[in-house]
CHARMM internal coordinates of N, CA and C (Angstrom, degrees):
IC EDIT
DIST 1 N 1 CA 1.4385
DIST 1 CA 1 C 1.5046
ANGL 1 N 1 CA 1 C 114.89
DIST 1 C 2 N 1.2556
ANGL 1 CA 1 C 2 N 118.55
DIHE 1 N 1 CA 1 C 2 N 126.39
DIST 2 N 2 CA 1.4274
ANGL 1 C 2 N 2 CA 125.16
DIHE 1 CA 1 C 2 N 2 CA -178.15
DIST 2 CA 2 C 1.5431
ANGL 2 N 2 CA 2 C 110.97
DIHE 1 C 2 N 2 CA 2 C -81.67
DIST 2 C 3 N 1.2894
ANGL 2 CA 2 C 3 N 115.74
DIHE 2 N 2 CA 2 C 3 N 126.67
DIST 3 N 3 CA 1.4786
ANGL 2 C 3 N 3 CA 119.12
DIHE 2 CA 2 C 3 N 3 CA -179.61
DIST 3 CA 3 C 1.4890
ANGL 3 N 3 CA 3 C 109.52
DIHE 2 C 3 N 3 CA 3 C -90.90
DIST 3 C 4 N 1.3221
ANGL 3 CA 3 C 4 N 114.24
DIHE 3 N 3 CA 3 C 4 N 168.61
DIST 4 N 4 CA 1.4639
ANGL 3 C 4 N 4 CA 119.99
DIHE 3 CA 3 C 4 N 4 CA 172.27
DIST 4 CA 4 C 1.5050
ANGL 4 N 4 CA 4 C 113.21
DIHE 3 C 4 N 4 CA 4 C -59.58
DIST 4 C 5 N 1.3079
ANGL 4 CA 4 C 5 N 114.46
DIHE 4 N 4 CA 4 C 5 N -39.93
DIST 5 N 5 CA 1.4835
ANGL 4 C 5 N 5 CA 119.29
DIHE 4 CA 4 C 5 N 5 CA 179.13
DIST 5 CA 5 C 1.5010
ANGL 5 N 5 CA 5 C 109.95
DIHE 4 C 5 N 5 CA 5 C -62.40
DIST 5 C 6 N 1.2869
ANGL 5 CA 5 C 6 N 116.19
DIHE 5 N 5 CA 5 C 6 N -42.30
DIST 6 N 6 CA 1.5004
ANGL 5 C 6 N 6 CA 120.02
DIHE 5 CA 5 C 6 N 6 CA -178.07
DIST 6 CA 6 C 1.5123
ANGL 6 N 6 CA 6 C 107.88
DIHE 5 C 6 N 6 CA 6 C -68.75
DIST 6 C 7 N 1.3010
ANGL 6 CA 6 C 7 N 117.97
DIHE 6 N 6 CA 6 C 7 N -39.43
DIST 7 N 7 CA 1.5507
ANGL 6 C 7 N 7 CA 118.60
DIHE 6 CA 6 C 7 N 7 CA 174.59
DIST 7 CA 7 C 1.4782
ANGL 7 N 7 CA 7 C 112.57
DIHE 6 C 7 N 7 CA 7 C -59.03
DIST 7 C 8 N 1.3373
ANGL 7 CA 7 C 8 N 115.71
DIHE 7 N 7 CA 7 C 8 N -45.65
DIST 8 N 8 CA 1.4775
ANGL 7 C 8 N 8 CA 121.13
DIHE 7 CA 7 C 8 N 8 CA 178.22
DIST 8 CA 8 C 1.5366
ANGL 8 N 8 CA 8 C 108.83
DIHE 7 C 8 N 8 CA 8 C -61.82
DIST 8 C 9 N 1.2806
ANGL 8 CA 8 C 9 N 120.63
DIHE 8 N 8 CA 8 C 9 N -42.40
DIST 9 N 9 CA 1.4239
ANGL 8 C 9 N 9 CA 122.87
DIHE 8 CA 8 C 9 N 9 CA -176.14
DIST 9 CA 9 C 1.5854
ANGL 9 N 9 CA 9 C 108.91
DIHE 8 C 9 N 9 CA 9 C -66.35
DIST 9 C 10 N 1.3453
ANGL 9 CA 9 C 10 N 115.46
DIHE 9 N 9 CA 9 C 10 N -38.79
DIST 10 N 10 CA 1.4817
ANGL 9 C 10 N 10 CA 119.41
DIHE 9 CA 9 C 10 N 10 CA 177.99
DIST 10 CA 10 C 1.5531
ANGL 10 N 10 CA 10 C 111.14
DIHE 9 C 10 N 10 CA 10 C -65.88
DIST 10 C 11 N 1.3037
ANGL 10 CA 10 C 11 N 113.98
DIHE 10 N 10 CA 10 C 11 N -39.18
DIST 11 N 11 CA 1.5041
ANGL 10 C 11 N 11 CA 118.42
DIHE 10 CA 10 C 11 N 11 CA 174.95
DIST 11 CA 11 C 1.5663
ANGL 11 N 11 CA 11 C 109.12
DIHE 10 C 11 N 11 CA 11 C -58.68
DIST 11 C 12 N 1.3256
ANGL 11 CA 11 C 12 N 116.08
DIHE 11 N 11 CA 11 C 12 N -44.78
DIST 12 N 12 CA 1.4529
ANGL 11 C 12 N 12 CA 120.03
DIHE 11 CA 11 C 12 N 12 CA 179.49
DIST 12 CA 12 C 1.4932
ANGL 12 N 12 CA 12 C 109.84
DIHE 11 C 12 N 12 CA 12 C -63.30
DIST 12 C 13 N 1.3258
ANGL 12 CA 12 C 13 N 119.41
DIHE 12 N 12 CA 12 C 13 N -37.40
DIST 13 N 13 CA 1.4495
ANGL 12 C 13 N 13 CA 124.78
DIHE 12 CA 12 C 13 N 13 CA 177.30
DIST 13 CA 13 C 1.5656
ANGL 13 N 13 CA 13 C 108.54
DIHE 12 C 13 N 13 CA 13 C -60.56
DIST 13 C 14 N 1.2749
ANGL 13 CA 13 C 14 N 115.94
DIHE 13 N 13 CA 13 C 14 N -44.37
DIST 14 N 14 CA 1.4627
ANGL 13 C 14 N 14 CA 117.79
DIHE 13 CA 13 C 14 N 14 CA 178.55
DIST 14 CA 14 C 1.5790
ANGL 14 N 14 CA 14 C 113.62
DIHE 13 C 14 N 14 CA 14 C -64.84
DIST 14 C 15 N 1.3128
ANGL 14 CA 14 C 15 N 113.22
DIHE 14 N 14 CA 14 C 15 N -37.36
DIST 15 N 15 CA 1.4403
ANGL 14 C 15 N 15 CA 117.08
DIHE 14 CA 14 C 15 N 15 CA 175.38
DIST 15 CA 15 C 1.5544
ANGL 15 N 15 CA 15 C 112.43
DIHE 14 C 15 N 15 CA 15 C -63.36
DIST 15 C 16 N 1.3135
ANGL 15 CA 15 C 16 N 116.07
DIHE 15 N 15 CA 15 C 16 N -42.10
DIST 16 N 16 CA 1.4468
ANGL 15 C 16 N 16 CA 119.06
DIHE 15 CA 15 C 16 N 16 CA -176.56
DIST 16 CA 16 C 1.5395
ANGL 16 N 16 CA 16 C 108.67
DIHE 15 C 16 N 16 CA 16 C -68.95
DIST 16 C 17 N 1.3280
ANGL 16 CA 16 C 17 N 117.63
DIHE 16 N 16 CA 16 C 17 N -42.25
DIST 17 N 17 CA 1.4219
ANGL 16 C 17 N 17 CA 122.28
DIHE 16 CA 16 C 17 N 17 CA 177.22
DIST 17 CA 17 C 1.5071
ANGL 17 N 17 CA 17 C 114.15
DIHE 16 C 17 N 17 CA 17 C -61.92
DIST 17 C 18 N 1.3424
ANGL 17 CA 17 C 18 N 115.36
DIHE 17 N 17 CA 17 C 18 N -36.23
DIST 18 N 18 CA 1.4452
ANGL 17 C 18 N 18 CA 120.60
DIHE 17 CA 17 C 18 N 18 CA 178.04
DIST 18 CA 18 C 1.5223
ANGL 18 N 18 CA 18 C 110.68
DIHE 17 C 18 N 18 CA 18 C -66.76
DIST 18 C 19 N 1.3599
ANGL 18 CA 18 C 19 N 116.38
DIHE 18 N 18 CA 18 C 19 N -36.45
DIST 19 N 19 CA 1.5390
ANGL 18 C 19 N 19 CA 118.55
DIHE 18 CA 18 C 19 N 19 CA 174.47
DIST 19 CA 19 C 1.4762
ANGL 19 N 19 CA 19 C 110.82
DIHE 18 C 19 N 19 CA 19 C -65.97
DIST 19 C 20 N 1.3668
ANGL 19 CA 19 C 20 N 115.50
DIHE 19 N 19 CA 19 C 20 N -40.19
DIST 20 N 20 CA 1.4903
ANGL 19 C 20 N 20 CA 119.35
DIHE 19 CA 19 C 20 N 20 CA -173.65
DIST 20 CA 20 C 1.5084
ANGL 20 N 20 CA 20 C 109.46
DIHE 19 C 20 N 20 CA 20 C -75.93
DIST 20 C 21 N 1.2615
ANGL 20 CA 20 C 21 N 119.08
DIHE 20 N 20 CA 20 C 21 N -31.60
DIST 21 N 21 CA 1.4928
ANGL 20 C 21 N 21 CA 123.21
DIHE 20 CA 20 C 21 N 21 CA -179.82
DIST 21 CA 21 C 1.4942
ANGL 21 N 21 CA 21 C 111.63
DIHE 20 C 21 N 21 CA 21 C -123.61
DIST 21 C 22 N 1.3928
ANGL 21 CA 21 C 22 N 117.50
DIHE 21 N 21 CA 21 C 22 N 71.70
DIST 22 N 22 CA 1.4557
ANGL 21 C 22 N 22 CA 120.93
DIHE 21 CA 21 C 22 N 22 CA -176.65
DIST 22 CA 22 C 1.5538
ANGL 22 N 22 CA 22 C 112.42
DIHE 21 C 22 N 22 CA 22 C -64.83
DIST 22 C 23 N 1.2348
ANGL 22 CA 22 C 23 N 119.86
DIHE 22 N 22 CA 22 C 23 N -19.73
DIST 23 N 23 CA 1.4968
ANGL 22 C 23 N 23 CA 118.82
DIHE 22 CA 22 C 23 N 23 CA 179.96
DIST 23 CA 23 C 1.4694
ANGL 23 N 23 CA 23 C 113.79
DIHE 22 C 23 N 23 CA 23 C -84.42
DIST 23 C 24 N 1.2829
ANGL 23 CA 23 C 24 N 118.87
DIHE 23 N 23 CA 23 C 24 N -11.63
DIST 24 N 24 CA 1.4501
ANGL 23 C 24 N 24 CA 125.81
DIHE 23 CA 23 C 24 N 24 CA -178.14
DIST 24 CA 24 C 1.5093
ANGL 24 N 24 CA 24 C 108.14
DIHE 23 C 24 N 24 CA 24 C -86.60
DIST 24 C 25 N 1.3089
ANGL 24 CA 24 C 25 N 118.14
DIHE 24 N 24 CA 24 C 25 N 123.55
DIST 25 N 25 CA 1.4873
ANGL 24 C 25 N 25 CA 120.16
DIHE 24 CA 24 C 25 N 25 CA 178.81
DIST 25 CA 25 C 1.5533
ANGL 25 N 25 CA 25 C 109.55
DIHE 24 C 25 N 25 CA 25 C -60.21
DIST 25 C 26 N 1.3514
ANGL 25 CA 25 C 26 N 114.37
DIHE 25 N 25 CA 25 C 26 N 142.98
DIST 26 N 26 CA 1.4629
ANGL 25 C 26 N 26 CA 119.53
DIHE 25 CA 25 C 26 N 26 CA -179.93
DIST 26 CA 26 C 1.5296
ANGL 26 N 26 CA 26 C 113.77
DIHE 25 C 26 N 26 CA 26 C -55.04
DIST 26 C 27 N 1.3109
ANGL 26 CA 26 C 27 N 117.10
DIHE 26 N 26 CA 26 C 27 N -31.72
DIST 27 N 27 CA 1.4706
ANGL 26 C 27 N 27 CA 119.46
DIHE 26 CA 26 C 27 N 27 CA -179.10
DIST 27 CA 27 C 1.5483
ANGL 27 N 27 CA 27 C 108.37
DIHE 26 C 27 N 27 CA 27 C -67.10
DIST 27 C 28 N 1.2732
ANGL 27 CA 27 C 28 N 119.26
DIHE 27 N 27 CA 27 C 28 N -34.14
DIST 28 N 28 CA 1.5283
ANGL 27 C 28 N 28 CA 122.30
DIHE 27 CA 27 C 28 N 28 CA 177.86
DIST 28 CA 28 C 1.4811
ANGL 28 N 28 CA 28 C 109.62
DIHE 27 C 28 N 28 CA 28 C -71.40
DIST 28 C 29 N 1.3186
ANGL 28 CA 28 C 29 N 120.26
DIHE 28 N 28 CA 28 C 29 N -37.18
DIST 29 N 29 CA 1.4431
ANGL 28 C 29 N 29 CA 123.90
DIHE 28 CA 28 C 29 N 29 CA 178.16
DIST 29 CA 29 C 1.5042
ANGL 29 N 29 CA 29 C 109.52
DIHE 28 C 29 N 29 CA 29 C -65.10
DIST 29 C 30 N 1.3451
ANGL 29 CA 29 C 30 N 114.02
DIHE 29 N 29 CA 29 C 30 N -46.87
DIST 30 N 30 CA 1.5039
ANGL 29 C 30 N 30 CA 117.44
DIHE 29 CA 29 C 30 N 30 CA 179.43
DIST 30 CA 30 C 1.5098
ANGL 30 N 30 CA 30 C 111.09
DIHE 29 C 30 N 30 CA 30 C -60.86
DIST 30 C 31 N 1.3041
ANGL 30 CA 30 C 31 N 114.78
DIHE 30 N 30 CA 30 C 31 N -39.89
DIST 31 N 31 CA 1.5242
ANGL 30 C 31 N 31 CA 120.58
DIHE 30 CA 30 C 31 N 31 CA -178.37
DIST 31 CA 31 C 1.5262
ANGL 31 N 31 CA 31 C 106.87
DIHE 30 C 31 N 31 CA 31 C -63.66
DIST 31 C 32 N 1.3704
ANGL 31 CA 31 C 32 N 121.16
DIHE 31 N 31 CA 31 C 32 N -44.45
DIST 32 N 32 CA 1.4170
ANGL 31 C 32 N 32 CA 122.28
DIHE 31 CA 31 C 32 N 32 CA -176.68
DIST 32 CA 32 C 1.5745
ANGL 32 N 32 CA 32 C 106.41
DIHE 31 C 32 N 32 CA 32 C -66.06
DIST 32 C 33 N 1.3148
ANGL 32 CA 32 C 33 N 120.11
DIHE 32 N 32 CA 32 C 33 N -42.33
DIST 33 N 33 CA 1.4813
ANGL 32 C 33 N 33 CA 121.18
DIHE 32 CA 32 C 33 N 33 CA 178.36
DIST 33 CA 33 C 1.4956
ANGL 33 N 33 CA 33 C 111.40
DIHE 32 C 33 N 33 CA 33 C -64.28
DIST 33 C 34 N 1.3276
ANGL 33 CA 33 C 34 N 118.30
DIHE 33 N 33 CA 33 C 34 N -45.02
DIST 34 N 34 CA 1.4841
ANGL 33 C 34 N 34 CA 120.16
DIHE 33 CA 33 C 34 N 34 CA -179.87
DIST 34 CA 34 C 1.5697
ANGL 34 N 34 CA 34 C 110.06
DIHE 33 C 34 N 34 CA 34 C -62.42
DIST 34 C 35 N 1.2925
ANGL 34 CA 34 C 35 N 117.69
DIHE 34 N 34 CA 34 C 35 N -42.42
DIST 35 N 35 CA 1.4400
ANGL 34 C 35 N 35 CA 122.59
DIHE 34 CA 34 C 35 N 35 CA -177.66
DIST 35 CA 35 C 1.5770
ANGL 35 N 35 CA 35 C 108.23
DIHE 34 C 35 N 35 CA 35 C -60.78
DIST 35 C 36 N 1.3533
ANGL 35 CA 35 C 36 N 116.27
DIHE 35 N 35 CA 35 C 36 N -51.16
DIST 36 N 36 CA 1.4296
ANGL 35 C 36 N 36 CA 123.12
DIHE 35 CA 35 C 36 N 36 CA 178.81
DIST 36 CA 36 C 1.5275
ANGL 36 N 36 CA 36 C 110.53
DIHE 35 C 36 N 36 CA 36 C -60.55
DIST 36 C 37 N 1.3150
ANGL 36 CA 36 C 37 N 119.83
DIHE 36 N 36 CA 36 C 37 N -39.20
DIST 37 N 37 CA 1.4582
ANGL 36 C 37 N 37 CA 124.79
DIHE 36 CA 36 C 37 N 37 CA 176.66
DIST 37 CA 37 C 1.4790
ANGL 37 N 37 CA 37 C 113.31
DIHE 36 C 37 N 37 CA 37 C -63.73
DIST 37 C 38 N 1.2887
ANGL 37 CA 37 C 38 N 118.52
DIHE 37 N 37 CA 37 C 38 N -41.42
DIST 38 N 38 CA 1.4682
ANGL 37 C 38 N 38 CA 125.98
DIHE 37 CA 37 C 38 N 38 CA -176.16
DIST 38 CA 38 C 1.5639
ANGL 38 N 38 CA 38 C 108.24
DIHE 37 C 38 N 38 CA 38 C -64.22
DIST 38 C 39 N 1.3910
ANGL 38 CA 38 C 39 N 114.63
DIHE 38 N 38 CA 38 C 39 N -34.53
DIST 39 N 39 CA 1.4407
ANGL 38 C 39 N 39 CA 118.12
DIHE 38 CA 38 C 39 N 39 CA 179.13
DIST 39 CA 39 C 1.5409
ANGL 39 N 39 CA 39 C 112.66
DIHE 38 C 39 N 39 CA 39 C -65.10
DIST 39 C 40 N 1.2587
ANGL 39 CA 39 C 40 N 117.95
DIHE 39 N 39 CA 39 C 40 N -16.78
DIST 40 N 40 CA 1.5150
ANGL 39 C 40 N 40 CA 124.51
DIHE 39 CA 39 C 40 N 40 CA -179.16
DIST 40 CA 40 C 1.4314
ANGL 40 N 40 CA 40 C 111.09
DIHE 39 C 40 N 40 CA 40 C -102.77
DIST 40 C 41 N 1.2975
ANGL 40 CA 40 C 41 N 120.91
DIHE 40 N 40 CA 40 C 41 N 5.28
DIST 41 N 41 CA 1.5285
ANGL 40 C 41 N 41 CA 121.44
DIHE 40 CA 40 C 41 N 41 CA 179.47
DIST 41 CA 41 C 1.4595
ANGL 41 N 41 CA 41 C 111.48
DIHE 40 C 41 N 41 CA 41 C -60.87
DIST 41 C 42 N 1.2693
ANGL 41 CA 41 C 42 N 115.38
DIHE 41 N 41 CA 41 C 42 N 139.95
DIST 42 N 42 CA 1.4903
ANGL 41 C 42 N 42 CA 121.80
DIHE 41 CA 41 C 42 N 42 CA 177.63
DIST 42 CA 42 C 1.4811
ANGL 42 N 42 CA 42 C 115.64
DIHE 41 C 42 N 42 CA 42 C 79.11
DIST 42 C 43 N 1.3399
ANGL 42 CA 42 C 43 N 118.41
DIHE 42 N 42 CA 42 C 43 N 1.50
DIST 43 N 43 CA 1.4649
ANGL 42 C 43 N 43 CA 120.11
DIHE 42 CA 42 C 43 N 43 CA 175.84
DIST 43 CA 43 C 1.5264
ANGL 43 N 43 CA 43 C 105.67
DIHE 42 C 43 N 43 CA 43 C -75.17
DIST 43 C 44 N 1.3259
ANGL 43 CA 43 C 44 N 116.75
DIHE 43 N 43 CA 43 C 44 N 137.48
DIST 44 N 44 CA 1.4507
ANGL 43 C 44 N 44 CA 119.52
DIHE 43 CA 43 C 44 N 44 CA -177.25
DIST 44 CA 44 C 1.4714
ANGL 44 N 44 CA 44 C 116.13
DIHE 43 C 44 N 44 CA 44 C -73.73
DIST 44 C 45 N 1.3265
ANGL 44 CA 44 C 45 N 115.52
DIHE 44 N 44 CA 44 C 45 N -34.41
DIST 45 N 45 CA 1.4781
ANGL 44 C 45 N 45 CA 119.25
DIHE 44 CA 44 C 45 N 45 CA -178.60
DIST 45 CA 45 C 1.5102
ANGL 45 N 45 CA 45 C 108.01
DIHE 44 C 45 N 45 CA 45 C -91.74
DIST 45 C 46 N 1.2914
ANGL 45 CA 45 C 46 N 119.84
DIHE 45 N 45 CA 45 C 46 N 119.82
DIST 46 N 46 CA 1.4570
ANGL 45 C 46 N 46 CA 124.80
DIHE 45 CA 45 C 46 N 46 CA -171.03
DIST 46 CA 46 C 1.5445
ANGL 46 N 46 CA 46 C 112.47
DIHE 45 C 46 N 46 CA 46 C -108.21
DIST 46 C 47 N 1.3532
ANGL 46 CA 46 C 47 N 118.75
DIHE 46 N 46 CA 46 C 47 N -5.36
DIST 47 N 47 CA 1.4102
ANGL 46 C 47 N 47 CA 122.68
DIHE 46 CA 46 C 47 N 47 CA -167.60
DIST 47 CA 47 C 1.5868
ANGL 47 N 47 CA 47 C 108.37
DIHE 46 C 47 N 47 CA 47 C -62.64
DIST 47 C 48 N 1.3109
ANGL 47 CA 47 C 48 N 119.71
DIHE 47 N 47 CA 47 C 48 N -39.57
DIST 48 N 48 CA 1.4083
ANGL 47 C 48 N 48 CA 119.88
DIHE 47 CA 47 C 48 N 48 CA -172.04
DIST 48 CA 48 C 1.5573
ANGL 48 N 48 CA 48 C 111.87
DIHE 47 C 48 N 48 CA 48 C -106.17
DIST 48 C 49 N 1.2891
ANGL 48 CA 48 C 49 N 117.70
DIHE 48 N 48 CA 48 C 49 N 15.55
DIST 49 N 49 CA 1.4649
ANGL 48 C 49 N 49 CA 121.46
DIHE 48 CA 48 C 49 N 49 CA 177.51
DIST 49 CA 49 C 1.4868
ANGL 49 N 49 CA 49 C 113.23
DIHE 48 C 49 N 49 CA 49 C -58.98
DIST 49 C 50 N 1.3328
ANGL 49 CA 49 C 50 N 120.96
DIHE 49 N 49 CA 49 C 50 N -50.85
DIST 50 N 50 CA 1.4756
ANGL 49 C 50 N 50 CA 120.89
DIHE 49 CA 49 C 50 N 50 CA 179.34
DIST 50 CA 50 C 1.5707
ANGL 50 N 50 CA 50 C 111.95
DIHE 49 C 50 N 50 CA 50 C -57.04
DIST 50 C 51 N 1.2890
ANGL 50 CA 50 C 51 N 115.68
DIHE 50 N 50 CA 50 C 51 N -40.34
DIST 51 N 51 CA 1.4816
ANGL 50 C 51 N 51 CA 118.45
DIHE 50 CA 50 C 51 N 51 CA -179.81
DIST 51 CA 51 C 1.5348
ANGL 51 N 51 CA 51 C 110.74
DIHE 50 C 51 N 51 CA 51 C -64.05
DIST 51 C 52 N 1.3242
ANGL 51 CA 51 C 52 N 114.52
DIHE 51 N 51 CA 51 C 52 N -46.56
DIST 52 N 52 CA 1.5054
ANGL 51 C 52 N 52 CA 120.58
DIHE 51 CA 51 C 52 N 52 CA -178.20
DIST 52 CA 52 C 1.5066
ANGL 52 N 52 CA 52 C 108.69
DIHE 51 C 52 N 52 CA 52 C -68.97
DIST 52 C 53 N 1.2830
ANGL 52 CA 52 C 53 N 122.19
DIHE 52 N 52 CA 52 C 53 N -37.27
DIST 53 N 53 CA 1.4187
ANGL 52 C 53 N 53 CA 125.86
DIHE 52 CA 52 C 53 N 53 CA 175.70
DIST 53 CA 53 C 1.5198
ANGL 53 N 53 CA 53 C 110.08
DIHE 52 C 53 N 53 CA 53 C -61.96
DIST 53 C 54 N 1.3011
ANGL 53 CA 53 C 54 N 117.58
DIHE 53 N 53 CA 53 C 54 N -47.37
DIST 54 N 54 CA 1.4936
ANGL 53 C 54 N 54 CA 120.04
DIHE 53 CA 53 C 54 N 54 CA -179.65
DIST 54 CA 54 C 1.5445
ANGL 54 N 54 CA 54 C 111.81
DIHE 53 C 54 N 54 CA 54 C -62.51
DIST 54 C 55 N 1.3105
ANGL 54 CA 54 C 55 N 115.60
DIHE 54 N 54 CA 54 C 55 N -40.61
DIST 55 N 55 CA 1.4906
ANGL 54 C 55 N 55 CA 118.18
DIHE 54 CA 54 C 55 N 55 CA 177.58
DIST 55 CA 55 C 1.4833
ANGL 55 N 55 CA 55 C 111.68
DIHE 54 C 55 N 55 CA 55 C -62.24
DIST 55 C 56 N 1.3331
ANGL 55 CA 55 C 56 N 115.33
DIHE 55 N 55 CA 55 C 56 N -45.57
DIST 56 N 56 CA 1.5383
ANGL 55 C 56 N 56 CA 118.85
DIHE 55 CA 55 C 56 N 56 CA -178.44
DIST 56 CA 56 C 1.4584
ANGL 56 N 56 CA 56 C 110.05
DIHE 55 C 56 N 56 CA 56 C -67.38
DIST 56 C 57 N 1.2643
ANGL 56 CA 56 C 57 N 117.62
DIHE 56 N 56 CA 56 C 57 N -42.76
DIST 57 N 57 CA 1.5078
ANGL 56 C 57 N 57 CA 120.63
DIHE 56 CA 56 C 57 N 57 CA -179.74
DIST 57 CA 57 C 1.5231
ANGL 57 N 57 CA 57 C 111.18
DIHE 56 C 57 N 57 CA 57 C -65.70
DIST 57 C 58 N 1.3404
ANGL 57 CA 57 C 58 N 117.69
DIHE 57 N 57 CA 57 C 58 N -37.36
DIST 58 N 58 CA 1.4627
ANGL 57 C 58 N 58 CA 120.02
DIHE 57 CA 57 C 58 N 58 CA 179.08
DIST 58 CA 58 C 1.5099
ANGL 58 N 58 CA 58 C 110.17
DIHE 57 C 58 N 58 CA 58 C -67.30
DIST 58 C 59 N 1.3099
ANGL 58 CA 58 C 59 N 117.30
DIHE 58 N 58 CA 58 C 59 N -39.05
DIST 59 N 59 CA 1.4856
ANGL 58 C 59 N 59 CA 120.14
DIHE 58 CA 58 C 59 N 59 CA 175.32
DIST 59 CA 59 C 1.5541
ANGL 59 N 59 CA 59 C 108.99
DIHE 58 C 59 N 59 CA 59 C -62.22
DIST 59 C 60 N 1.2541
ANGL 59 CA 59 C 60 N 119.85
DIHE 59 N 59 CA 59 C 60 N -44.01
DIST 60 N 60 CA 1.4920
ANGL 59 C 60 N 60 CA 123.24
DIHE 59 CA 59 C 60 N 60 CA 179.90
DIST 60 CA 60 C 1.4757
ANGL 60 N 60 CA 60 C 107.64
DIHE 59 C 60 N 60 CA 60 C -59.62
DIST 60 C 61 N 1.3551
ANGL 60 CA 60 C 61 N 119.02
DIHE 60 N 60 CA 60 C 61 N -49.80
DIST 61 N 61 CA 1.4492
ANGL 60 C 61 N 61 CA 122.52
DIHE 60 CA 60 C 61 N 61 CA -176.61
DIST 61 CA 61 C 1.5006
ANGL 61 N 61 CA 61 C 110.56
DIHE 60 C 61 N 61 CA 61 C -63.66
DIST 61 C 62 N 1.3275
ANGL 61 CA 61 C 62 N 118.28
DIHE 61 N 61 CA 61 C 62 N -42.46
DIST 62 N 62 CA 1.4593
ANGL 61 C 62 N 62 CA 126.00
DIHE 61 CA 61 C 62 N 62 CA -177.51
DIST 62 CA 62 C 1.5554
ANGL 62 N 62 CA 62 C 107.47
DIHE 61 C 62 N 62 CA 62 C -60.63
DIST 62 C 63 N 1.3884
ANGL 62 CA 62 C 63 N 116.70
DIHE 62 N 62 CA 62 C 63 N -46.47
DIST 63 N 63 CA 1.4753
ANGL 62 C 63 N 63 CA 121.19
DIHE 62 CA 62 C 63 N 63 CA -179.11
DIST 63 CA 63 C 1.4975
ANGL 63 N 63 CA 63 C 109.12
DIHE 62 C 63 N 63 CA 63 C -63.00
DIST 63 C 64 N 1.3292
ANGL 63 CA 63 C 64 N 116.84
DIHE 63 N 63 CA 63 C 64 N -40.93
DIST 64 N 64 CA 1.4660
ANGL 63 C 64 N 64 CA 119.53
DIHE 63 CA 63 C 64 N 64 CA -177.04
DIST 64 CA 64 C 1.5268
ANGL 64 N 64 CA 64 C 111.39
DIHE 63 C 64 N 64 CA 64 C -72.18
DIST 64 C 65 N 1.3702
ANGL 64 CA 64 C 65 N 116.33
DIHE 64 N 64 CA 64 C 65 N -26.96
DIST 65 N 65 CA 1.4317
ANGL 64 C 65 N 65 CA 119.78
DIHE 64 CA 64 C 65 N 65 CA -179.04
DIST 65 CA 65 C 1.5288
ANGL 65 N 65 CA 65 C 111.65
DIHE 64 C 65 N 65 CA 65 C -76.42
DIST 65 C 66 N 1.3244
ANGL 65 CA 65 C 66 N 117.63
DIHE 65 N 65 CA 65 C 66 N -24.06
DIST 66 N 66 CA 1.4329
ANGL 65 C 66 N 66 CA 123.39
DIHE 65 CA 65 C 66 N 66 CA -176.75
DIST 66 CA 66 C 1.5753
ANGL 66 N 66 CA 66 C 109.39
DIHE 65 C 66 N 66 CA 66 C -59.72
DIST 66 C 67 N 1.3197
ANGL 66 CA 66 C 67 N 120.04
DIHE 66 N 66 CA 66 C 67 N -55.45
DIST 67 N 67 CA 1.4995
ANGL 66 C 67 N 67 CA 119.72
DIHE 66 CA 66 C 67 N 67 CA 179.58
DIST 67 CA 67 C 1.4851
ANGL 67 N 67 CA 67 C 111.93
DIHE 66 C 67 N 67 CA 67 C -59.07
DIST 67 C 68 N 1.3687
ANGL 67 CA 67 C 68 N 116.90
DIHE 67 N 67 CA 67 C 68 N -39.25
DIST 68 N 68 CA 1.5074
ANGL 67 C 68 N 68 CA 119.66
DIHE 67 CA 67 C 68 N 68 CA -179.82
DIST 68 CA 68 C 1.4782
ANGL 68 N 68 CA 68 C 108.00
DIHE 67 C 68 N 68 CA 68 C -61.40
DIST 68 C 69 N 1.3199
ANGL 68 CA 68 C 69 N 118.37
DIHE 68 N 68 CA 68 C 69 N -47.00
DIST 69 N 69 CA 1.4682
ANGL 68 C 69 N 69 CA 122.49
DIHE 68 CA 68 C 69 N 69 CA -173.39
DIST 69 CA 69 C 1.5160
ANGL 69 N 69 CA 69 C 106.04
DIHE 68 C 69 N 69 CA 69 C -63.19
DIST 69 C 70 N 1.3322
ANGL 69 CA 69 C 70 N 120.86
DIHE 69 N 69 CA 69 C 70 N -41.63
DIST 70 N 70 CA 1.4316
ANGL 69 C 70 N 70 CA 122.39
DIHE 69 CA 69 C 70 N 70 CA -179.96
DIST 70 CA 70 C 1.5232
ANGL 70 N 70 CA 70 C 112.61
DIHE 69 C 70 N 70 CA 70 C -61.33
DIST 70 C 71 N 1.3691
ANGL 70 CA 70 C 71 N 116.06
DIHE 70 N 70 CA 70 C 71 N -40.66
DIST 71 N 71 CA 1.4354
ANGL 70 C 71 N 71 CA 121.09
DIHE 70 CA 70 C 71 N 71 CA 176.50
DIST 71 CA 71 C 1.4874
ANGL 71 N 71 CA 71 C 113.54
DIHE 70 C 71 N 71 CA 71 C -62.73
DIST 71 C 72 N 1.3291
ANGL 71 CA 71 C 72 N 116.52
DIHE 71 N 71 CA 71 C 72 N -43.40
DIST 72 N 72 CA 1.4397
ANGL 71 C 72 N 72 CA 124.37
DIHE 71 CA 71 C 72 N 72 CA 179.68
DIST 72 CA 72 C 1.4638
ANGL 72 N 72 CA 72 C 112.30
DIHE 71 C 72 N 72 CA 72 C -64.16
DIST 72 C 73 N 1.3192
ANGL 72 CA 72 C 73 N 119.37
DIHE 72 N 72 CA 72 C 73 N -41.91
DIST 73 N 73 CA 1.4324
ANGL 72 C 73 N 73 CA 119.45
DIHE 72 CA 72 C 73 N 73 CA -179.80
DIST 73 CA 73 C 1.5162
ANGL 73 N 73 CA 73 C 114.43
DIHE 72 C 73 N 73 CA 73 C -78.48
DIST 73 C 74 N 1.3209
ANGL 73 CA 73 C 74 N 117.39
DIHE 73 N 73 CA 73 C 74 N -15.66
DIST 74 N 74 CA 1.4586
ANGL 73 C 74 N 74 CA 121.04
DIHE 73 CA 73 C 74 N 74 CA -179.07
DIST 74 CA 74 C 1.5338
ANGL 74 N 74 CA 74 C 109.15
DIHE 73 C 74 N 74 CA 74 C -78.20
DIST 74 C 75 N 1.2155
ANGL 74 CA 74 C 75 N 117.17
DIHE 74 N 74 CA 74 C 75 N -18.92
DIST 75 N 75 CA 1.5537
ANGL 74 C 75 N 75 CA 121.97
DIHE 74 CA 74 C 75 N 75 CA -176.46
DIST 75 CA 75 C 1.4682
ANGL 75 N 75 CA 75 C 111.41
DIHE 74 C 75 N 75 CA 75 C -95.11
END
COOR INIT
IC SEED 1 N 1 CA 1 C
IC BUILD
């Protein structure tokens, strides 16, 4: 069960990632956060879910950023 506190923490994760990756559309950031969050569904201990979600989403965004950066520097 997702609590209001967890929802607020995930919204803050989206905000931090949007600041860190300004070139990434907010919908892509939200998708990365939602995907990472779904992987933790059903886990009984929820204290660290926002931290784990942020790490996983950051890795996803960083991996997606790599090919874009290579294309931008090639031109």
